C-alpha positions in Angstrom: 27.0 69.6 4.7 23.2 69.3 4.8 21.5 67.5 7.7 18.9 64.8 7.2 15.3 65.7 7.7 13.9 65.0 11.2 10.4 63.9 11.9 8.4 66.7 13.7 6.6 64.3 16.0 9.4 61.9 17.1 12.5 63.9 16.4 14.0 60.9 14.5 15.8 61.4 11.3 14.2 60.1 8.1 15.8 57.9 5.5 14.6 60.2 2.7 12.1 57.6 1.5 8.6 58.8 1.1 5.4 57.2 -0.2 2.0 58.8 -0.4 3.0 61.3 2.2 4.4 58.7 4.6 8.1 59.1 5.5 10.3 56.3 6.7 12.1 56.8 10.0 15.7 55.8 10.5 15.1 54.0 13.7 17.9 51.6 15.0 17.2 47.9 15.1 16.0 46.5 18.4 18.7 45.3 20.7 17.2 41.9 21.2 17.0 41.4 17.4 20.7 42.3 17.0 21.8 39.9 19.8 19.8 37.1 18.2 21.3 37.9 14.8 24.9 37.9 16.3 24.2 34.6 18.1 23.0 33.0 14.9 26.3 34.1 13.2 28.3 32.6 16.1 26.2 29.4 16.0 26.8 29.0 12.3 30.6 29.3 12.7 30.5 26.6 15.4 28.3 24.4 13.3 30.7 24.7 10.3 33.5 23.5 12.5 31.7 20.6 14.2 29.3 19.3 11.5 29.5 18.4 7.8 28.9 21.7 6.0 31.0 22.8 3.1 30.9 21.1 -0.3 34.1 20.6 -2.1 35.5 19.1 -5.3 36.1 15.7 -3.7 33.2 15.5 -1.2 32.5 17.8 1.7 34.0 18.9 5.0 33.3 16.1 7.6 33.5 18.3 10.7 35.2 17.5 14.0 32.3 15.3 15.1 32.3 13.4 11.8 28.5 13.2 12.0 26.7 11.4 9.1 22.9 11.3 8.9 23.2 8.8 6.1 25.3 6.5 8.3 22.7 6.8 11.1 19.9 5.8 8.7 21.9 2.8 7.4 22.6 1.7 11.0 19.0 2.0 12.0 17.8 0.1 8.9 20.3 -2.6 9.5 19.1 -3.0 13.1 15.5 -3.0 12.0 16.3 -5.6 9.3 18.0 -7.8 11.9 15.0 -7.5 14.2 12.5 -8.2 11.4 14.7 -11.1 10.2 14.3 -12.9 13.5 10.6 -12.3 13.5 10.2 -13.3 9.9 12.1 -16.5 10.5 9.5 -17.5 13.1 6.7 -16.6 10.7 8.2 -18.7 7.9 8.6 -21.8 10.2 5.0 -21.5 11.6 1.8 -22.4 9.8 -0.8 -19.7 9.2 -3.1 -21.3 11.7 -0.2 -21.4 14.3 0.4 -17.7 13.7 -3.2 -16.8 14.4 -3.3 -19.1 17.4 -0.1 -17.7 19.0 -0.8 -14.2 20.5 2.8 -13.1 20.2 3.3 -14.4 16.7 -0.1 -12.9 15.6 0.8 -9.5 17.1 4.1 -9.6 15.2 2.4 -10.6 12.0 -0.3 -7.9 12.4 2.4 -5.2 12.9 4.2 -6.2 9.7 1.0 -6.8 7.8 -0.4 -3.3 8.7 2.8 -1.7 7.5 3.0 -3.7 4.3 -0.7 -3.2 3.6 -0.3 0.5 3.9 2.7 0.6 1.6 1.4 -1.7 -1.1 -2.4 -2.4 -0.9 -4.1 0.7 0.5 -3.7 2.7 -2.7 -6.4 0.4 -4.3 -8.2 -1.2 -1.4 -8.2 1.8 0.9 -6.5 2.4 4.2 -9.1 0.3 6.0 -9.5 -2.3 3.3 -13.1 -1.1 2.4 -12.2 -0.9 -1.3 -13.9 1.3 -3.9 -15.6 0.9 -7.2 -13.5 -1.6 -9.1 -11.4 -2.5 -6.1 -12.8 -5.3 -3.8 -13.9 -4.7 -0.3 -11.7 -6.8 2.0 -13.8 -6.2 5.1 -16.8 -8.2 4.1 -17.1 -12.0 3.6 -17.7 -11.9 -0.2 -14.5 -13.5 -1.5 -13.8 -14.6 -5.0 -11.3 -17.5 -5.1 -11.9 -18.0 -1.4 -11.3 -16.2 1.9 -9.4 -18.8 4.0 -5.9 -18.1 5.2 -4.4 -20.4 2.6 -6.5 -19.0 -0.2 -5.6 -15.4 0.7 -1.9 -16.3 0.9 -2.1 -17.9 -2.6 -3.9 -15.0 -4.1 -1.2 -12.6 -2.7 1.6 -14.8 -4.1 0.3 -15.2 -7.7 -2.0 -12.2 -8.1 -5.1 -11.9 -10.3 -4.6 -11.8 -14.1 -1.0 -10.9 -13.2 0.9 -12.9 -15.8 2.1 -15.5 -13.3 1.9 -19.1 -14.5 -0.5 -19.9 -11.6 -2.3 -16.6 -11.4 -6.0 -16.4 -10.5 -7.6 -16.1 -13.8 -11.2 -15.4 -15.0 -12.2 -13.6 -18.2 -15.6 -12.3 -18.9 -16.4 -11.8 -22.6 -17.2 -8.3 -23.9 -20.5 -9.3 -25.4 -21.3 -6.0 -27.0 -17.9 -4.8 -28.1 -17.0 -8.1 -29.7 -20.4 -8.5 -31.3 -21.4 -11.6 -29.4 -24.8 -10.1 -28.5 -26.9 -7.3 -29.8 -27.7 -4.2 -27.9 -31.3 -5.4 -27.4 -30.1 -8.7 -26.0 -27.7 -7.0 -23.6 -30.6 -4.9 -22.4 -32.6 -8.0 -21.7 -29.7 -9.6 -19.9 -29.3 -6.5 -17.8 -33.0 -6.9 -16.6 -32.3 -10.6 -16.0 -29.3 -9.8 -13.7 -31.4 -7.1 -11.9 -34.0 -9.7 -11.3 -31.4 -12.3 -10.0 -30.5 -9.8 -7.3 -34.1 -9.6 -6.1 -35.0 -6.3 -7.6 -38.0 -5.3 -9.8 -37.3 -6.0 -13.4 -39.1 -6.1 -16.8 -40.7 -9.5 -16.8 -40.8 -9.7 -20.6 -37.1 -8.9 -20.9 -36.3 -11.5 -18.2 -38.2 -14.1 -20.1 -36.4 -13.2 -23.3 -33.0 -13.3 -21.6 -33.4 -16.7 -19.8 -32.0 -18.7 -22.8 -29.3 -16.1 -23.3 -28.2 -16.4 -19.7 -28.2 -20.2 -19.9 -26.2 -20.2 -23.1 -23.7 -17.4 -22.3 -23.4 -16.9 -18.6 -24.5 -20.0 -16.6 -21.3 -21.9 -17.2 -19.4 -19.5 -14.9 -22.2 -17.9 -12.9 -24.2 -21.1 -12.5 -27.8 -21.5 -13.7 -29.2 -19.8 -10.6 -26.6 -17.0 -10.7 -24.8 -17.9 -7.5 -21.4 -18.0 -9.2 -18.4 -20.3 -8.8 -15.9 -18.9 -6.3 -13.0 -21.1 -7.6 -13.4 -19.6 -11.1 -13.6 -16.1 -9.8 -17.2 -15.8 -11.1 -19.2 -13.5 -8.8 -22.5 -14.3 -7.2 -25.2 -12.3 -9.0 -27.9 -12.9 -6.5 -26.5 -10.8 -3.7 -26.2 -7.0 -3.5 -22.4 -6.9 -3.7 -21.2 -5.3 -6.9 -17.5 -4.6 -7.8 -18.3 -2.2 -10.6 -21.8 -1.1 -9.5 -25.2 -2.7 -9.5 -27.2 -0.1 -11.2 -28.5 -0.9 -14.7 -26.0 1.3 -16.5 -23.1 -0.4 -14.7 -24.4 -3.9 -15.5 -25.0 -2.9 -19.2 -21.5 -1.5 -19.3 -19.9 -4.6 -17.9 -21.9 -6.8 -20.4 -20.9 -4.6 -23.3 -17.3 -3.8 -22.7 -16.3 -5.9 -19.6 -13.7 -5.0 -17.0 -11.2 -7.5 -15.9 -9.1 -6.0 -13.1 -5.5 -6.9 -12.4 -3.9 -7.5 -9.0 -0.1 -7.7 -8.9 1.7 -10.9 -7.8 3.5 -10.2 -4.6 5.4 -13.5 -4.5 8.3 -12.0 -6.5 8.3 -8.7 -4.4 7.7 -9.7 -0.8 9.4 -12.5 1.1 7.4 -15.6 2.2 7.3 -14.4 5.8 6.0 -11.0 4.9 3.3 -12.5 2.6 2.2 -14.8 5.5 2.0 -11.7 7.8 0.0 -9.8 5.1 -2.4 -12.8 4.7 -2.9 -12.9 8.5 -3.5 -9.2 8.6 -6.1 -9.3 5.9 -7.8 -12.4 7.4 -8.0 -11.0 10.9 -8.7 -7.4 10.3 -10.9 -7.9 7.2 -13.6 -10.4 6.4 -11.6 -13.5 5.6 -14.7 -15.7 5.8 -16.4 -17.9 3.3 -18.6 -16.2 0.7 -22.3 -16.2 1.4 -23.9 -18.1 -1.4 -27.7 -17.5 -1.4 -29.2 -20.4 -3.2 -32.0 -19.0 -5.3 -33.6 -20.1 -8.5 -33.4 -18.1 -11.7 -36.4 -15.7 -11.9 -39.5 -17.1 -13.5 -40.7 -15.4 -16.6 
């Protein structure tokens, strides 16, 4: 019977495996590794006996401890729901002003509001409510439809262009797409809007666009461009732009329009949670009245 080859340097037998002149030694596994391996086997046997482990045709083995993670989660959720239910009952019975005036109620509302905002609102408005292009910034004081506690609560309940019977609704025409204005007229109106916001604009284009603005835009945005908050018509004289204030963005809005949609939360969130969310937005974001700078339409 032939003996296995031994390594000349270590005296250890080889396994017979060789690659590129390198031979594998048949060293035993370290003792510490073997003990850990055996301990793991022993632990697994104990675990199989004590904990749910083996699937079967009619369920699974429950184990001597009858442990159930699903049951633990259900118990914790029920306890949390009971705790929130007590707090929500207090929120429902209090007015929005009372909630903000009471430190304990406000703290409870802010805790709920932060959680609900993160789950439902942050994907559009950002984690801090700063918004993005096409999604309003909730941290300033530029509020369409109003930024009071009651107005924020109502907007949360009915949404914006959401399909609710009382939804916040405004609809800007697509002047270019629907053939209401020519490309040249839209170009002139773009210069007019640029001038309204206090920037340098083509004076001739502004003069040509004055009657166009009066005929097509002033009913919602007011003759001086300051907008009508209750109609959701933005103030064109400030530097706050939902879809961008550069000329290409203004032209795009005039040509094709964008009318964003906010869901109605009244059918998804309870009244107490909506109150908490309104308080959270009002306290941590702007929540103030919009700044309407009264300026006259630019002279030709």
